[in-house]
C-alpha positions in Angstrom: 259.9 8.4 -27.7 260.7 6.7 -31.1 259.7 9.1 -34.0 259.4 9.0 -37.6 259.3 12.0 -39.9 258.3 11.5 -43.5 260.0 14.0 -45.7 263.7 15.1 -45.6 263.1 18.6 -46.8 263.0 21.9 -45.1 260.6 21.0 -42.3 261.3 17.3 -42.0 265.0 17.8 -41.6 264.8 20.6 -39.1 262.1 19.1 -37.1 263.4 15.6 -37.0 267.0 16.9 -36.3 265.7 19.2 -33.5 263.7 16.3 -32.0 266.7 13.9 -31.9 268.5 16.8 -30.0 266.1 16.8 -27.5 266.9 13.0 -26.6 264.4 11.2 -28.9 265.1 8.5 -31.4 264.3 9.7 -34.7 264.2 8.3 -38.5 263.8 10.6 -41.3 262.3 9.1 -44.4 262.2 10.1 -47.9 261.4 8.8 -51.2 264.3 10.4 -53.0 267.2 7.9 -52.8 269.8 10.4 -53.6 268.9 12.7 -51.0 268.9 10.0 -48.5 272.4 8.9 -49.6 273.7 12.4 -49.4 272.4 12.7 -46.0 273.9 9.4 -44.9 277.2 10.8 -46.5 277.0 13.9 -44.3 275.8 16.2 -47.0 273.0 18.5 -46.2 270.9 19.4 -48.9 269.8 22.9 -47.9 271.6 25.8 -46.3 270.5 26.5 -42.8 272.8 28.0 -40.3 273.6 25.6 -37.6 271.8 22.6 -39.1 274.9 20.6 -40.5 276.5 20.6 -37.0 273.3 19.7 -35.4 272.6 16.7 -37.8 276.2 15.2 -37.5 276.2 15.3 -33.8 273.0 13.4 -33.4 273.9 10.9 -36.2 277.2 10.3 -34.3 275.0 9.7 -31.1 273.0 7.3 -32.7 269.6 9.2 -32.4 269.2 10.4 -35.8 268.8 8.1 -39.0 267.9 8.8 -42.5 266.2 6.0 -44.9 264.1 5.5 -48.0 261.8 3.1 -45.9 260.4 2.8 -42.3 263.1 0.3 -40.9 262.3 -2.3 -38.4 261.2 -1.3 -35.0 260.0 2.1 -36.4 256.7 0.7 -37.5 256.2 0.9 -33.6 256.8 4.7 -33.3 255.2 6.7 -31.0 254.5 9.6 -33.2 254.5 9.7 -37.1 255.1 13.4 -38.6 254.0 14.2 -41.9 256.4 16.8 -43.3 255.8 16.6 -47.2 255.3 19.4 -49.5 251.9 20.9 -50.5 252.5 22.8 -53.7 249.8 25.1 -55.2 247.9 23.7 -58.1 246.8 25.9 -61.2 244.4 27.7 -59.0 246.6 28.5 -56.0 245.0 25.8 -53.7 247.1 23.5 -51.7 247.9 20.0 -53.5 247.7 17.5 -50.5 247.9 14.4 -52.5 251.5 13.6 -50.9 250.0 14.1 -47.4 247.3 11.7 -48.3 250.0 9.2 -49.7 252.0 9.2 -46.5 248.8 8.7 -44.4 247.9 5.7 -46.3 251.4 4.3 -46.0 251.4 5.0 -42.2 247.9 3.2 -41.9 249.6 0.1 -43.5 252.9 0.0 -41.7 252.0 1.2 -38.2 252.2 -1.8 -35.6 251.1 0.1 -32.5 248.8 2.7 -31.4 250.2 6.2 -32.3 249.6 9.8 -33.1 250.2 11.1 -36.8 251.2 14.7 -36.5 250.8 16.9 -39.8 253.4 19.3 -40.0 252.5 20.1 -43.7 250.7 23.5 -44.2 247.3 22.1 -45.4 243.8 23.4 -45.8 241.1 23.5 -42.9 239.8 19.8 -42.8 242.9 18.0 -44.2 243.3 16.4 -40.7 239.9 15.1 -41.0 240.7 13.4 -44.4 244.0 12.1 -43.0 241.9 10.5 -40.0 239.8 8.8 -42.6 242.7 7.1 -44.0 244.2 6.1 -40.7 240.9 4.6 -39.5 241.6 1.8 -42.1 244.9 0.7 -40.0 244.7 -2.4 -37.7 245.8 -0.3 -34.9 244.4 2.9 -33.3 246.0 5.9 -35.0 245.0 9.6 -34.2 245.5 12.6 -36.6 246.8 15.8 -35.0 247.8 19.1 -36.6 251.1 20.5 -35.5 252.0 23.0 -38.0 255.6 24.4 -38.4 256.6 28.0 -37.9 260.4 27.8 -39.0 261.7 30.7 -40.5 264.4 30.0 -43.2 267.7 31.3 -42.1 266.6 31.1 -38.3 265.0 27.7 -38.3 267.3 26.0 -35.6 266.7 28.8 -33.2 262.9 28.8 -33.9 262.7 25.1 -33.1 264.7 25.5 -29.9 263.0 28.9 -28.8 259.6 29.1 -30.5 257.0 31.8 -29.9 254.4 29.3 -29.7 253.7 25.4 -30.6 250.2 25.0 -32.2 248.6 21.5 -31.4 245.4 20.7 -32.7 244.1 17.5 -31.0 240.8 16.0 -30.2 241.6 13.6 -27.4 243.3 14.0 -23.9 245.5 11.1 -24.7 247.0 13.1 -27.8 247.4 16.3 -26.0 249.3 14.3 -23.0 251.7 12.7 -25.3 252.3 16.0 -27.1 252.9 17.8 -23.8 255.6 15.2 -23.3 257.1 15.5 -26.6 257.6 19.1 -26.2 258.4 19.4 -22.5 261.9 20.3 -23.0 260.9 23.5 -24.9 258.5 24.3 -22.3 261.4 24.9 -19.3 261.3 28.8 -19.7 257.6 29.4 -20.1 254.3 28.0 -21.7 254.5 27.9 -25.4 251.8 25.4 -26.2 248.6 26.4 -27.7 246.1 23.5 -27.4 243.1 23.7 -29.9 241.4 21.7 -32.2 242.5 20.3 -35.6 240.7 22.6 -37.9 241.7 25.7 -35.8 245.3 24.7 -35.9 245.3 24.4 -39.6 243.8 27.8 -40.0 246.2 29.2 -37.5 249.1 28.6 -39.9 247.5 30.3 -42.9 246.1 33.1 -41.1 249.7 33.8 -39.4 251.6 33.8 -42.7 249.2 35.8 -44.5 248.9 38.5 -41.8 252.7 38.9 -41.9 252.8 39.0 -45.9 249.9 41.6 -45.5 252.3 43.8 -43.6 255.0 43.5 -46.0 253.0 44.2 -48.8 251.2 47.3 -47.3 254.6 48.8 -46.5 255.6 48.1 -50.3 252.5 49.9 -51.4 253.3 52.7 -49.0 256.9 53.0 -50.3 255.2 53.3 -54.0 253.2 56.2 -52.5 256.3 57.8 -50.9 257.8 57.7 -54.4 254.8 59.6 -55.7 254.4 62.1 -52.9 258.1 62.9 -51.7 257.4 61.2 -48.3 260.2 59.0 -46.7 259.3 55.2 -46.0 262.0 55.3 -43.2 260.2 57.9 -41.3 256.7 56.3 -42.0 257.8 53.0 -40.9 259.4 54.5 -37.6 256.3 56.5 -37.0 253.8 53.6 -37.5 255.9 51.0 -36.0 256.3 53.2 -32.6 252.6 52.6 -32.0 252.7 49.5 -29.6 249.3 48.2 -31.2 251.4 47.7 -34.6 254.7 47.1 -33.5 258.0 47.3 -35.6 258.5 44.1 -37.1 257.8 43.2 -40.8 257.4 46.9 -41.6 260.5 47.0 -44.2 259.9 48.0 -47.9 261.7 46.0 -50.4 261.4 44.2 -53.8 258.4 41.9 -52.4 258.3 38.8 -50.5 259.2 35.3 -51.7 260.2 31.9 -50.4 258.3 28.6 -49.8 255.7 29.9 -47.3 254.1 33.4 -47.9 253.5 33.2 -51.8 252.0 29.7 -51.4 250.3 30.2 -48.4 248.6 33.5 -49.2 247.3 32.3 -52.5 246.0 28.7 -50.5 244.1 30.8 -48.3 242.3 32.7 -51.1 241.5 29.6 -52.7 240.2 28.1 -49.4 238.0 31.0 -49.0 236.6 30.9 -52.4 235.9 27.2 -52.0 233.9 27.9 -49.1 232.1 31.1 -50.7 234.1 33.5 -48.4 236.1 35.6 -50.4 239.7 36.4 -48.7 239.9 40.1 -50.0 242.9 40.9 -47.9 244.8 37.7 -49.1 243.8 38.4 -52.7 245.0 41.9 -52.3 248.3 41.1 -50.7 249.2 38.7 -53.5 248.5 41.4 -56.0 250.4 44.0 -54.2 253.4 41.8 -54.1 253.6 41.0 -57.6 253.1 44.9 -58.5 256.2 45.5 -56.3 258.5 43.5 -58.2 257.1 45.0 -61.3 257.6 48.5 -59.5 261.5 47.8 -59.2 261.8 46.6 -62.5 260.4 50.0 -63.7 262.5 51.9 -61.2 265.7 50.3 -62.7 264.7 50.7 -66.2 263.7 54.5 -65.8 266.9 55.3 -64.0 269.1 53.6 -66.7 267.2 55.3 -69.3 266.1 52.1 -71.0 267.3 48.5 -70.3 268.2 47.4 -73.8 271.9 46.6 -74.1 272.6 47.7 -70.5 274.5 45.2 -67.9 272.7 44.9 -64.8 274.2 43.3 -61.6 272.2 41.7 -59.0 273.6 41.2 -55.5 271.4 38.7 -53.6 269.6 35.9 -55.4 268.0 34.2 -52.5 264.7 35.3 -51.4 266.2 36.5 -48.0 269.5 36.1 -46.2 271.0 33.2 -44.6 269.1 30.5 -47.1 269.8 29.1 -50.5 266.2 28.9 -51.2 265.2 31.1 -54.5 261.6 30.0 -54.7 259.5 32.9 -55.6 262.6 35.1 -55.2 262.3 38.8 -56.3 265.7 38.2 -58.1 264.1 35.7 -60.6 261.3 37.9 -61.5 263.7 41.0 -61.8 266.2 38.9 -63.9 263.4 37.5 -66.2 261.9 41.0 -67.0 265.3 42.8 -67.6 266.4 39.8 -70.1 263.1 40.5 -71.9 263.9 44.1 -72.1 267.2 43.4 -73.7 269.6 43.7 -70.8 272.4 41.4 -69.8 272.4 40.3 -66.3 275.1 39.3 -64.1 274.3 37.9 -60.4 276.1 36.8 -57.2 274.9 35.3 -54.1 277.2 33.6 -51.1 274.7 30.5 -51.0 272.0 30.5 -53.6 273.7 30.7 -57.1 273.5 27.0 -57.9 269.7 27.1 -57.1 269.2 30.1 -59.0 271.0 28.6 -62.2 268.5 25.8 -61.9 265.7 28.3 -62.6 267.3 30.5 -65.1 269.9 28.5 -66.8 272.7 30.2 -68.4 270.7 33.5 -69.5 272.2 35.0 -66.2 275.8 35.2 -65.8 276.8 33.9 -62.2 280.1 34.7 -60.7 281.8 33.5 -57.3 282.9 36.8 -56.1 280.6 39.8 -55.3 282.7 42.5 -56.8 283.2 40.7 -59.9 279.4 41.1 -60.7 280.0 44.8 -61.2 282.6 44.7 -63.7 281.4 46.8 -66.6 277.9 46.9 -65.1 275.7 49.8 -65.8 273.8 49.4 -62.6 274.0 47.4 -59.3 270.8 46.1 -57.8 270.7 44.9 -54.0 268.1 42.4 -53.6 269.0 40.3 -50.6 270.5 42.0 -47.5 273.5 39.7 -46.8 275.7 40.8 -44.2 278.5 40.9 -46.8 276.8 43.4 -48.8 275.8 45.9 -46.1 278.9 47.8 -46.0 280.4 47.3 -49.4 283.6 49.5 -50.6 281.6 52.1 -52.8 284.9 53.2 -54.4 285.8 50.0 -55.7 282.4 49.4 -57.1 282.7 52.8 -58.8 286.1 51.8 -60.2 284.6 48.6 -61.8 281.4 49.8 -63.1 280.9 51.1 -66.6 277.6 53.1 -65.3 277.2 54.8 -61.9 273.6 53.7 -60.9 273.1 51.8 -57.5 269.5 50.6 -56.7 269.1 49.8 -52.9 266.1 47.5 -53.1 266.5 46.7 -49.3 267.2 50.4 -48.1 270.5 49.3 -46.3 273.0 51.6 -47.7 273.7 55.1 -46.7 273.0 57.4 -49.7 275.5 60.0 -48.7 278.1 57.4 -48.8 277.1 56.2 -52.2 277.1 59.9 -53.6 280.4 60.6 -52.2 282.0 58.2 -54.3 280.4 59.6 -57.5 277.6 57.0 -57.9 273.9 57.5 -58.0 271.6 56.3 -55.4 268.1 54.9 -55.7 266.2 53.6 -52.7 262.7 52.2 -52.2 260.3 54.9 -51.0 262.9 57.3 -50.1 263.5 60.8 -51.8 266.4 61.3 -54.1 269.3 62.6 -52.4 270.8 65.9 -53.4 274.5 65.7 -53.7 275.0 69.4 -53.1 273.6 69.1 -49.6 276.2 66.5 -48.3 277.9 68.1 -45.0 280.4 65.3 -44.1 283.8 65.7 -46.2 284.9 62.3 -47.9 287.9 60.9 -45.9 290.8 59.7 -47.9 291.3 56.2 -48.0 294.8 54.8 -46.5 
């Protein structure tokens, strides 16, 4: 098929590249000339494992192109994908103006009957508004809903091995064309969920909000563990062993971030409010997430005996591993709070330092090597569980630090290993370890 994807951001780039890998002829269009120029030079604007090789391979094969305009021949595409952003407005509702602008553009340029698939995350009913715009075209254009479910850091794998592909379409013609498009991803089993446009749009918000609820609930339980002396590790294992609940998304941490959960949870709450149906669970999820970040700030400050004049090192600035995305990252809120309390903040991240600097400026010192961040620090806070942080040399950390506090906001370190090097350990929702009860002798380094 001949396909056009509007938007060379995270969704458009992964989707368009993935479809070209399946053998389709794909043009990715973006209004940012610098981004398109960089893509044509082979520079990928986001960090996503496996994506760079995929882009280069399909560009060389001639199946993938980038442009600021819909080039000749692509006006007769079989499917146009809308993959533009829907940022929250001041009330948390999704701003769909970019979606509508693309719909208007497609209605003008399309030269043959085609589908217009909305992959952007949009409120229920947006597909109807898009269809109204498309009806002005001289050809027959049908709006369908095809929301994305790509996890940052694992998006390439999610594209080729999806749990499900949601397709909201009204006509049998649209359903058949979409089945044909995604047939290569169906070889190992049925993945298509066919429904109507409005249900498809709501599935996206419901899925992300439900996952965010699990995260926020476990974070609330971690705070209760601090108050009661329970251990969040044991709680997670006990709860997750129930087959009705499952083990995924039950890890306590500093709060969720990124481009999806914060935005979509608020958008669902705003959507419910606009229809007179309060989304109490979504509202509580958003509030609990903000409270978790504040809790981590308080945890660090209390363990330090006050933050003023102290130097705090942050390991991990992206909102999750394997991405350079810092949108709504807990590291930003923690850094801002510590700076406001008079602390000095130093940060390191394998991929996200540049994007982090765009948000906080030069108020946070950023270093290129992880251990350099702890030089002279009073505390080290682990915020993103990159693999390179999971088994550090605690003796080297102790040697470089001025203080002795390690705050493991992802609960990935073993407290016993931290304490054996004369450091203090503070996890999230776990009891304070007793150094006198360490039973395994410390082995000398060779």
